[in-house]
N, C-alpha and C positions, 0 to 999 in steps of 0.2 A: 453552602451557597444560599444566598439570600433569593428568595423568589421573586421573579420579575413582576413588576406592577402594571405592565402593560404590553401589548402586542409589538409596539416601536422597540421597547427594551428587548424583548426576545428576540427579535430579528437583529438587533444590534449586536447582542451576545452571540447569536450564530454566526454573524459576519465575522466577529472577532476569532471564533473558534475555526471558521473557514480560513482566515488568514494565517493563523498557526498551522492549519494542516497544509496549506500550499508551501509554508516555508520547509516542512518536514518532508513533503513528498519531494522537495527539490533536493533535499539532503540525501533522500533515499535514491532518487535518479543519479546522483553522482556517485554513489556507492555501487548502484546497478552497472554503471558503466564502467567503473574501475573492476568489478568482477568479470565484466565481459572481457577484459584483456588476458585472464587467466584461462578462458574457455576455449577449447579447441575446435569446437565444432557445434552444429546445431542442437545435437542431442544433449550436450553439456549445458547450453542455454536453456533448453526446455526443462530439463531436470524435474521430472514429474515427481520422484521421490521427495526432493526438497519442496517442491510445492506443497504436497501433502503435509510435510512437516511443518512448514510456515502457517499453513491454514489451521492445523490442529492447535498450534502454540496460540495462534489469534483467537481461536474459540476458548481456550482455557482462561487467556488474559482477559477476553470479555467478560466471561461468567464471573470471575473475580472482581472486575471493576463495576459490575452491575449493568454491562450491555449485553442485550440478548446475543447468544452464539449465531442465532438464526438470521442477525443483522450482520454481524461481523462477517461470518463466512462468505457471503457473495461480495461484500465490500472488498475484502481481501482477494478473493478470486478475480475480480475486476481489475485491481489493481496490478496484481501479478500478471496477468494476461497483458495489460497494457505495457508494462515493463519488459516482459519477454519480447512482444512485438518490437519495441524500441531497440532491445539487444540483438534481435535477429536482423533488422534493417541495418544497424551498424556494423554487425559481423559480416552481412553481405557485402557491405561497402567496402570493407577491408580487404577482400578477395582480389 
């Protein structure tokens, strides 16, 4: 990557990355909703063992990519919590 030459360029690049992240999160949300169809109850939605597996994998990938695992972990935990909340709301609505 070529180093940015101004704060405006840094911000523009961050905005572009944010655009990509939003698209990827929308894809993830669609898959979370699809997964919810296979889950019978709230415990299956919460899936604490799966949460820990996903977080551990994120930490490993972060380290390999040059991202601090201490940054990646809280980001992933916040994302997972938000998607679990979405799943629980949708699961409750189906009852």
